[in-house]
C-alpha positions in Angstrom: -17.8 -6.4 16.6 -18.2 -8.7 13.6 -16.1 -7.1 10.9 -15.8 -8.0 7.3 -12.7 -6.7 5.3 -12.9 -6.7 1.6 -9.3 -7.1 0.3 -7.4 -7.7 -2.9 -8.4 -10.6 -5.1 -5.3 -10.0 -7.3 -2.5 -10.4 -4.8 -2.3 -12.7 -1.8 -2.5 -11.1 1.6 0.5 -12.9 3.1 4.3 -12.6 3.2 6.2 -11.7 1.1 3.7 -8.9 0.4 3.2 -7.8 -3.1 2.9 -4.2 -1.9 1.9 -1.8 0.8 -1.8 -2.3 0.4 -1.5 -6.0 1.1 0.8 -5.4 4.1 -1.7 -2.8 5.4 -4.6 -5.2 5.1 -2.8 -8.0 6.9 -1.7 -5.7 9.7 -5.2 -4.2 10.2 -6.9 -7.6 10.2 -4.4 -9.0 12.6 -4.6 -6.1 15.0 -8.4 -6.2 15.0 -8.4 -9.9 15.8 -6.0 -9.3 18.7 -8.4 -6.7 20.1 -11.2 -9.4 20.2 -13.1 -8.5 17.1 -14.5 -11.3 14.9 -12.8 -10.6 11.5 -13.4 -12.2 8.1 -11.1 -11.1 5.3 -12.3 -11.6 1.7 -9.2 -12.0 -0.3 -7.3 -14.2 -2.7 -7.5 -17.9 -1.9 -3.8 -18.0 -1.4 -3.8 -15.5 1.4 -2.9 -16.2 5.0 -5.6 -18.5 6.5 -4.9 -17.1 10.0 -6.7 -13.9 9.0 -10.1 -15.5 9.0 -9.9 -15.9 5.3 -12.9 -16.2 3.0 -11.6 -16.7 -0.5 -12.9 -14.1 -3.0 -12.1 -16.2 -6.0 -10.1 -19.1 -7.2 -9.0 -18.2 -10.8 -10.7 -20.1 -13.6 -13.2 -21.7 -11.2 -15.8 -19.1 -10.3 -16.4 -18.2 -13.9 -15.5 -19.9 -17.2 -16.0 -18.2 -20.6 -16.6 -20.0 -23.9 -14.1 -19.6 -26.7 -16.7 -17.7 -28.6 -17.2 -15.2 -25.8 -13.4 -14.7 -25.4 -12.9 -14.2 -29.2 -15.4 -11.3 -29.2 -13.8 -8.1 -30.3 -15.1 -6.2 -27.3 -14.0 -8.8 -24.8 -11.8 -7.5 -21.9 -8.8 -9.2 -20.6 -9.4 -12.6 -18.9 -8.0 -11.4 -15.6 -10.3 -8.3 -15.6 -13.3 -10.5 -16.2 -12.4 -13.0 -13.5 -11.8 -10.2 -11.0 -15.1 -8.6 -11.9 -17.1 -11.8 -11.3 -15.2 -12.6 -8.1 -16.3 -9.3 -6.6 -19.8 -9.5 -8.1 -20.3 -12.9 -6.4 -19.0 -11.5 -3.2 -21.3 -8.5 -3.1 -24.3 -10.7 -4.0 -23.7 -12.9 -0.9 -22.2 -10.4 1.5 -25.5 -9.8 3.4 -25.5 -13.5 4.4 -22.7 -12.9 6.9 -24.5 -10.4 9.1 -21.5 -8.1 9.7 -21.8 -5.2 12.1 -19.5 -3.2 9.8 -17.7 -3.8 6.5 -14.3 -2.2 5.7 -13.7 -2.0 2.0 -10.0 -2.1 1.6 -9.7 -3.0 -2.0 -9.3 -1.1 -5.2 -12.2 -2.6 -7.2 -15.2 -0.6 -8.2 -18.0 -3.1 -7.4 -17.9 -2.8 -3.6 -18.6 0.9 -4.1 -21.0 0.5 -6.9 -23.1 -2.0 -5.0 -22.9 -0.5 -1.6 -26.6 0.6 -1.7 -27.6 -3.1 -1.6 -25.6 -4.0 1.4 -27.3 -4.0 4.8 -24.2 -3.4 6.9 -22.5 0.0 7.1 -19.4 0.3 5.0 -16.2 2.4 5.4 -14.0 2.5 2.3 -10.3 3.4 2.5 -9.1 5.4 -0.5 -5.6 4.2 -1.2 -5.2 5.6 -4.7 -5.7 8.8 -6.7 -8.9 8.8 -8.7 -9.3 6.1 -11.4 -12.0 6.0 -14.1 -13.6 2.8 -12.7 -13.8 4.1 -9.1 -15.0 7.5 -10.2 -17.7 5.9 -12.3 -18.9 3.8 -9.3 -18.9 6.9 -7.1 -20.8 9.2 -9.4 -23.2 6.8 -11.1 -24.8 5.2 -8.1 -26.7 6.3 -5.0 -24.6 6.0 -1.8 -26.3 5.1 1.5 -25.8 7.4 4.4 -23.9 4.7 6.3 -21.3 4.3 3.6 -18.4 6.7 4.3 -14.8 7.2 3.1 -11.5 7.6 4.8 -8.3 8.6 2.9 -4.7 7.6 3.7 -3.4 11.1 3.3 -4.6 14.7 2.9 -3.2 14.7 -0.6 -5.4 11.7 -1.4 -8.5 13.3 0.2 -7.9 16.4 -1.8 -7.6 14.5 -5.1 -11.0 12.9 -4.5 -12.8 16.0 -3.3 -14.5 16.5 -6.6 -16.5 13.3 -6.3 -16.6 12.2 -2.7 -16.6 13.8 0.8 -13.8 12.2 2.9 -15.0 11.6 6.4 -11.6 11.4 7.9 -7.9 11.2 7.0 -6.3 8.1 8.6 -2.6 7.6 7.8 -1.4 4.1 7.3 0.3 2.5 10.3 3.2 0.1 10.7 3.8 -2.5 13.5 6.7 -0.9 15.3 7.3 -4.3 17.1 8.2 -5.9 13.8 10.5 -3.2 12.5 13.7 -3.2 14.5 15.1 0.1 15.5 18.9 0.2 14.9 20.2 3.4 16.5 23.8 2.8 15.4 25.2 1.8 12.0 28.2 2.8 9.9 27.1 1.4 6.6 27.4 3.5 3.4 24.5 1.5 1.9 21.5 3.0 0.3 18.3 0.9 0.0 15.2 1.1 -2.2 12.3 -1.3 -1.7 8.9 -1.7 -3.3 7.3 -3.0 -6.4 9.7 -2.7 -9.3 7.8 -0.9 -12.1 8.3 2.4 -14.0 6.1 4.7 -11.9 8.0 3.7 -8.8 11.3 5.0 -10.3 14.0 2.6 -9.0 16.2 3.4 -12.0 16.4 7.0 -10.7 17.4 5.7 -7.2 20.3 3.8 -8.8 21.4 6.9 -10.8 21.3 9.1 -7.6 23.2 6.6 -5.5 25.9 6.3 -8.2 26.3 10.1 -8.3 27.3 10.2 -4.7 29.3 6.9 -4.8 27.0 4.8 -2.6 26.1 1.2 -3.3 22.3 0.5 -3.6 20.3 -2.6 -2.7 17.0 -3.0 -4.4 14.3 -5.3 -3.0 10.8 -6.2 -4.1 8.7 -8.0 -6.6 9.3 -7.4 -10.3 6.0 -6.2 -11.6 7.3 -5.2 -15.1 9.9 -7.6 -16.4 10.7 -5.5 -19.5 11.4 -2.5 -17.4 13.6 -4.5 -15.0 15.6 -5.9 -17.9 15.9 -2.6 -19.8 16.3 0.0 -17.1 17.5 -1.8 -13.9 19.8 -4.6 -14.9 22.1 -2.3 -17.1 22.4 0.2 -14.2 23.4 -2.3 -11.6 27.0 -1.7 -10.7 29.5 -4.1 -9.1 28.5 -3.0 -5.6 24.8 -2.8 -6.3 22.5 -5.7 -5.5 19.0 -6.9 -6.4 18.0 -8.8 -3.3 14.8 -10.2 -4.7 11.3 -10.4 -3.2 12.4 -11.1 0.3 10.4 -11.9 3.5 9.8 -9.5 6.3 12.6 -10.5 8.6 15.1 -10.1 5.7 13.6 -6.8 4.7 13.7 -5.5 8.3 17.4 -6.4 8.5 18.2 -4.8 5.1 16.4 -1.5 5.7 17.7 -1.2 9.2 21.3 -1.7 8.0 21.1 1.1 5.4 22.3 4.6 5.9 19.4 6.0 3.8 16.3 4.8 2.0 15.5 6.3 -1.4 11.8 6.7 -2.3 11.3 7.7 -6.0 7.6 8.0 -6.9 7.2 9.1 -10.5 3.5 9.5 -9.9 1.4 11.1 -7.1 2.0 8.6 -4.4 -1.1 8.4 -2.2 0.9 7.5 0.9 4.2 5.7 0.7 4.4 3.0 3.3 8.1 2.4 2.7 8.7 5.8 4.3 7.0 4.8 7.6 8.7 1.5 7.6 12.1 3.0 7.1 11.5 5.5 9.9 10.6 2.6 12.2 14.0 1.2 11.6 15.7 4.5 12.2 16.6 4.9 8.6 16.2 8.4 7.1 14.5 8.9 3.7 15.4 10.9 0.7 12.4 11.2 -1.7 10.8 13.0 -4.6 8.1 15.4 -3.5 5.2 13.7 -5.2 1.8 13.0 -3.7 1.8 12.6 0.1 5.6 12.6 0.5 5.7 16.1 2.0 3.1 15.0 4.6 5.3 12.1 5.7 8.8 13.5 5.7 10.2 16.4 7.7 13.7 17.7 7.7 14.5 15.9 11.0 13.9 12.5 9.4 14.8 13.0 5.8 14.9 15.3 2.8 12.8 16.0 -0.3 14.3 16.5 -3.7 13.4 19.8 -5.3 13.1 18.3 -8.8 12.3 14.8 -10.0 15.8 14.1 -11.2 18.6 11.9 -10.1 20.8 14.9 -9.5 18.2 16.5 -7.2 17.7 13.3 -5.4 21.4 12.9 -4.8 21.5 16.3 -3.1 18.5 15.2 -0.9 20.3 11.9 -0.1 23.4 13.8 1.2 21.1 15.9 3.5 19.1 12.9 4.6 22.1 10.8 5.8 22.8 13.6 8.4 19.5 13.0 10.2 19.6 11.4 13.6 18.2 7.9 13.5 16.4 8.4 16.9 14.5 11.3 15.3 13.4 9.0 12.4 12.2 6.3 14.9 10.4 9.0 16.9 8.5 10.2 13.9 7.3 6.7 13.2 6.2 6.4 16.8 4.3 9.7 16.8 2.7 9.5 13.4 2.6 6.0 12.0 2.2 3.6 14.9 -0.2 0.7 14.2 -2.3 1.1 17.4 -3.0 4.8 16.5 -4.3 3.8 13.0 -6.4 0.9 14.5 -7.8 3.2 17.2 -9.1 5.6 14.6 -10.7 2.9 12.4 -12.3 1.4 15.5 -13.8 4.8 16.3 -15.2 5.0 12.8 -16.7 1.5 13.0 -18.3 2.4 16.4 -19.7 5.6 14.9 -21.2 3.7 12.0 -22.7 1.0 14.1 -24.2 3.6 16.5 
């Protein structure tokens, strides 16, 4: 099949990934190409060219605003305007590619709002809880019959039920060949990885690790510099480390060497790819029970904190480290293997094309 994937214009689809959505898009496109499909990925111009990249936008090139327009009191942020025009230009020329099916894997509202003008069938993956812009696109425009929705978790499907019928729940997958299972390790280390920003809660991971006397390594891009300087740096003890925004091989080694991974969503996490990645390494997970966490974690591979506090997470941490690492890997193999996810999306594509 000839498949178009609409991805992020904000973050590059390449290592080191800005977040789980970018990793998911890269893995999906790569897997589909390996299965013989002709794939084009519409993404940031700085993304991996091996994906079959078609740049969505190059900042400050596709659209330029006059000083008068930008000084208008009602003007939105420059980044918002650039992203809006990037996706507007994409949707206006998307029919020229003649795709058999289009997979909308971005968070922007225009691919949904303009779906009725696209000749190819579209499947949209819902990766977030409802947002005002996406809800507006869903409720204000007619949706063609061949435009359907998948959700990354049942929690996400339920959160969207008021405005859209989810065709299928397809959990995100991870490439088990790129996450190394380490059945034996004697480290006391705890690890936290992801985008460093308040709603991800890494400050609570540090507090919980300190309560049980375990060193913690943080890894990931700093999305909120003020938060990092005010809440993370003062909490870093002598044995704690901020490893930076590291590449996949470094992250694989770090996660696999840890005794436990802490996952601390302070919002309703729609999936939580770090959980699946940790399981793939054999590393158990202690997490706050927010969003989809209860769907991902069972008591053989980790533990859920009863409350969203460092004290409750510390208790969950001490339970999680008792889990067998082979059970963690087994959960990844049964529920989060990349081929399973790709099989299910392929079946949706074939259903739409038929």
